[in-house]
VEXDO-775523 format. One record per residue (C-alpha): residue number from 1; residue in one letter; x, y, z. Coordinates in nm, 4 decimals. Example, Ala and Ser with C-alpha at 12.3 -4.5 7.8 and 13.67 -1.06 7.14 Angstrom:
REM VEXDO-775523
     i   aa         xx         yy         zz
     1    A     1.2300    -0.4500     0.7800
     2    S     1.3670    -0.1060     0.7140
END
This chain:
REM VEXDO-775523
     i   aa         xx         yy         zz
     1    M     1.4154    -0.6523    -5.2754
     2    M     1.6622    -0.3723    -5.3024
     3    K     1.4371    -0.1463    -5.0912
     4    I     1.4308    -0.4185    -4.8156
     5    K     1.8145    -0.4470    -4.8157
     6    I     1.8489    -0.0658    -4.7952
     7    F     1.5983    -0.0459    -4.5190
     8    A     1.7717    -0.3258    -4.3297
     9    S     2.1083    -0.1599    -4.3641
    10    L     1.9740     0.1750    -4.2483
    11    S     1.8213    -0.0057    -3.9372
    12    L     2.1604    -0.1589    -3.8616
    13    I     2.3322     0.1711    -3.8953
    14    I     2.0780     0.3480    -3.6688
    15    S     2.0993     0.0717    -3.4117
    16    G     2.4734     0.0853    -3.4122
    17    F     2.4749     0.4614    -3.3818
    18    S     2.2325     0.4490    -3.0945
    19    L     2.4578     0.2052    -2.9059
    20    L     2.7634     0.4204    -2.9675
    21    C     2.5658     0.7261    -2.8439
    22    A     2.4215     0.5565    -2.5346
    23    Q     2.4157     0.8008    -2.2521
    24    K     2.7148     0.7410    -2.0295
    25    L     2.6412     0.8769    -1.6752
    26    N     2.8585     1.1359    -1.5050
    27    F     2.9248     1.0576    -1.1349
    28    K     3.0272     1.3067    -0.8647
    29    D     3.1888     1.0476    -0.6449
    30    Q     3.4474     0.8278    -0.8083
    31    N     3.4135     0.5522    -0.5426
    32    F     3.0409     0.5352    -0.5975
    33    E     3.1050     0.5073    -0.9729
    34    K     3.3654     0.2376    -0.9291
    35    A     3.1357     0.0302    -0.7018
    36    V     2.8309     0.0453    -0.9417
    37    V     3.0395    -0.0120    -1.2561
    38    E     3.1822    -0.3322    -1.0993
    39    N     2.8262    -0.4615    -1.0436
    40    F     2.6078    -0.3191    -1.3116
    41    D     2.8200    -0.2601    -1.6247
    42    L     2.6296    -0.5103    -1.8423
    43    N     2.8035    -0.4362    -2.1634
    44    K     3.1486    -0.4293    -2.0089
    45    N     3.2480    -0.1001    -2.1587
    46    G     3.3963     0.0402    -1.8352
    47    A     3.1174     0.2857    -1.7847
    48    L     2.7481     0.2977    -1.6699
    49    E     2.4787     0.4036    -1.8977
    50    Q     2.1354     0.5255    -1.8096
    51    L     1.9699     0.2091    -1.9533
    52    E     2.1869     0.0006    -1.7172
    53    A     2.1214     0.2310    -1.4169
    54    D     1.7384     0.2105    -1.4834
    55    M     1.7545    -0.1661    -1.4352
    56    V     1.9017    -0.1393    -1.0842
    57    T     1.6619    -0.2022    -0.7961
    58    N     1.9084    -0.2755    -0.5102
    59    L     2.2214    -0.0766    -0.4355
    60    F     2.4509    -0.2310    -0.1643
    61    L     2.7361     0.0106    -0.1331
    62    V     2.8714    -0.0601     0.2176
    63    Q     3.2183     0.0463     0.3171
    64    K     3.3073     0.1690    -0.0390
    65    G     3.4867     0.4945     0.0600
    66    I     3.1908     0.6972    -0.0751
    67    Q     3.1823     1.0668     0.0298
    68    S     2.8815     1.1957    -0.1525
    69    A     2.5337     1.0411    -0.1945
    70    D     2.4336     1.2757    -0.4750
    71    D     2.4734     1.0000    -0.7405
    72    I     2.1691     0.8168    -0.5946
    73    K     1.9442     1.0244    -0.8176
    74    L     2.0910     0.8416    -1.1315
    75    F     1.9033     0.5281    -1.0179
    76    P     1.5352     0.6227    -1.0407
    77    N     1.4052     0.2642    -0.9985
    78    A     1.6006     0.1787    -0.6848
    79    K     1.3877     0.0122    -0.4218
    80    M     1.6666    -0.0566    -0.1596
    81    I     1.9816     0.1525    -0.1029
    82    M     2.2432     0.0790     0.1565
    83    L     2.5362     0.3172     0.2089
    84    D     2.6438     0.2115     0.5640
    85    D     2.9935     0.2804     0.6863
    86    N     3.0994     0.5379     0.4320
    87    T     3.1961     0.8992     0.5133
    88    I     2.9146     1.1234     0.3929
    89    S     2.8525     1.4726     0.5499
    90    S     2.4987     1.5189     0.4279
    91    V     2.2250     1.3372     0.2332
    92    S     1.9457     1.4773     0.0242
    93    I     1.7127     1.2386    -0.1581
    94    V     1.4451     1.3834    -0.3628
    95    G     1.1968     1.2180    -0.5956
    96    L     1.2741     0.8448    -0.5905
    97    P     0.9192     0.7202    -0.5843
    98    R     1.0044     0.3479    -0.5768
    99    L     1.2552     0.3639    -0.2913
   100    E     1.1335     0.1409    -0.0054
   101    L     1.4416     0.1123     0.2157
   102    F     1.7258     0.3515     0.2720
   103    S     2.0130     0.2894     0.5165
   104    C     2.3128     0.5145     0.5859
   105    T     2.4413     0.4167     0.9321
   106    G     2.7844     0.5004     1.0598
   107    C     2.8472     0.7669     0.7903
   108    K     2.8962     1.0821     0.9936
   109    I     2.6036     1.2504     0.8430
   110    S     2.5067     1.5887     0.9985
   111    S     2.1860     1.6542     0.7899
   112    F     1.9332     1.4526     0.6094
   113    K     1.6532     1.5545     0.3689
   114    G     1.4059     1.3202     0.2174
   115    E     1.1307     1.4478    -0.0199
   116    G     0.9000     1.2893    -0.2603
   117    L     0.9798     0.9350    -0.1365
   118    K     0.6260     0.8068    -0.1556
   119    S     0.7168     0.4367    -0.1131
   120    L     0.9739     0.4666     0.1586
   121    A     0.8903     0.2430     0.4519
   122    S     1.2152     0.1933     0.6439
   123    L     1.4771     0.4563     0.7099
   124    Y     1.7945     0.3717     0.9086
   125    L     2.0168     0.6758     0.9943
   126    D     2.1697     0.5532     1.3359
   127    N     2.5219     0.6165     1.4525
   128    N     2.5728     0.9454     1.2660
   129    L     2.6119     1.3071     1.3654
   130    L     2.2629     1.4171     1.2670
   131    E     2.1602     1.7556     1.3939
   132    N     1.8600     1.8012     1.1694
   133    I     1.6369     1.5822     0.9629
   134    S     1.3651     1.6849     0.7132
   135    L     1.0994     1.4504     0.5819
   136    K     0.8419     1.5674     0.3324
   137    E     0.6055     1.3609     0.1242
   138    T     0.7204     1.0432     0.2831
   139    P     0.3771     0.9122     0.3917
   140    R     0.4548     0.5375     0.4152
   141    I     0.7466     0.5418     0.6648
   142    D     0.6820     0.2552     0.8965
   143    Q     1.0188     0.2266     1.0739
   144    L     1.2505     0.5164     1.1651
   145    T     1.5757     0.4586     1.3380
   146    L     1.7790     0.7621     1.4487
   147    S     1.9709     0.6426     1.7525
   148    L     2.3196     0.7627     1.8395
   149    N     2.2958     1.1152     1.6795
   150    Q     2.2856     1.4782     1.7949
   151    L     1.9165     1.5537     1.7338
   152    K     1.7473     1.8037     1.9674
   153    T     1.4130     1.8058     1.8053
   154    I     1.2287     1.6084     1.5444
   155    D     0.8928     1.6687     1.3664
   156    L     0.6859     1.3555     1.3287
   157    T     0.3486     1.5074     1.2407
   158    A     0.3567     1.3935     0.8762
   159    L     0.4383     1.0298     0.9506
   160    K     0.0902     0.8894     0.9994
   161    N     0.1944     0.5278     0.9393
   162    L     0.4977     0.5275     1.1663
   163    R     0.4956     0.2164     1.3820
   164    K     0.8495     0.1911     1.5240
   165    L     1.0659     0.4879     1.6297
   166    N     1.4023     0.4641     1.7866
   167    V     1.5736     0.7951     1.8891
   168    E     1.8062     0.6538     2.1629
   169    H     2.1083     0.8582     2.2649
   170    N     2.0292     1.1921     2.1106
   171    K     1.9762     1.5279     2.2853
   172    I     1.5909     1.5239     2.2691
   173    L     1.4097     1.6501     2.5831
   174    K     1.0533     1.6393     2.4611
   175    L     0.8650     1.4546     2.1855
   176    D     0.5225     1.4889     2.0296
   177    I     0.3728     1.1610     1.9030
   178    S     0.0037     1.2754     1.9156
   179    G    -0.0116     1.2810     1.5407
   180    N     0.1178     0.9248     1.4942
   181    P    -0.1829     0.6987     1.5437
   182    A    -0.0070     0.3782     1.4172
   183    L     0.2946     0.4137     1.6517
   184    Q     0.3493     0.0923     1.8554
   185    T     0.7023     0.1230     2.0023
   186    L     0.9161     0.4229     2.1008
   187    N     1.2649     0.4058     2.2368
   188    V     1.4005     0.7149     2.3915
   189    G     1.6854     0.5912     2.6099
   190    G     1.9838     0.8117     2.6594
   191    N     1.7919     1.1301     2.6054
   192    K     1.7207     1.2201     2.9713
   193    M     1.3529     1.2384     2.8832
   194    K     1.0780     1.1793     3.1291
   195    E     0.7574     1.0200     3.0231
   196    T     0.5706     1.3398     3.1018
   197    A     0.7809     1.5089     2.8226
   198    I     0.6201     1.2768     2.5569
   199    K     0.2936     1.4250     2.4218
   200    M     0.0734     1.1289     2.3665
   201    G    -0.2609     1.2907     2.2785
   202    T    -0.5191     1.0215     2.2515
   203    K    -0.2583     0.7533     2.1707
   204    T    -0.2093     0.5758     2.4955
   205    D    -0.1119     0.2150     2.3901
   206    V     0.2357     0.3001     2.2838
   207    T     0.5206     0.0871     2.4407
   208    V     0.7870     0.3353     2.5518
   209    F     1.1377     0.2358     2.6498
   210    G     1.4075     0.4386     2.8158
   211    T     1.2359     0.7261     2.9849
   212    E     1.3894     0.8863     3.3031
   213    P     1.2144     0.8183     3.6416
END
C-alpha cells in the first residue's frame, strides 16, 4: 500500500513539473503573438505553449498589425492561414505539410517563397508588391491568384495540378503554360500581353481573359 502511495505521489510531482516546464513559445512578432494568445491560450497563462500551437488548424490573423510571418512555423498542423491586410515585406513558408490554403493579400509583400507545402491547394497573394515568387514541392496547387503585383516573370512548370491562374495587372509580357495540363482559366488583363505571347503547347482548351488585341 505504501509503495502505491509513493508511486502516486511521484506521478503527481512529475505531472506537475511537466506542466510547469511546458514549452512556452518565443515569437518574433509581438502582434502575431498577441493575436494567437487571445485565441488559443487554453490554460490562460498568458502565453502559448507548443502543445496549444499543435492543436491549431486555422489561423485567421487579418488586420492585426503583423510585420513578420516567420512565426507561422510554430504551427505545424495549420491547414488554413490568412494574414490579409497586414504589413509584411517578405514571406517564406517551408515545411508545413498540412497547409491547404494560404492568403496574404494587401500586405505589401515583395517576395514569396513556398517550399515543402505538399497539401497546399489555394494560394492568394494579390494586391501586394511582389517582384518574385518561388514555389518548390507544392504539387497540389489548384488555384493561384497573383493579381495587382510587380511580377515580370513566373515559372509555372512544377504546378501540374494548377486549374485557375490570375496574374492580372503585373508586368508580365509572356507566359508559358505548356506544362500545366490541368489549367482551365487564365486571366492576364493589365499586362499588355498578346495571346501569341502565351505558350500553350498542346493545351488548347484554356479560357484566357484579358489579352491585348
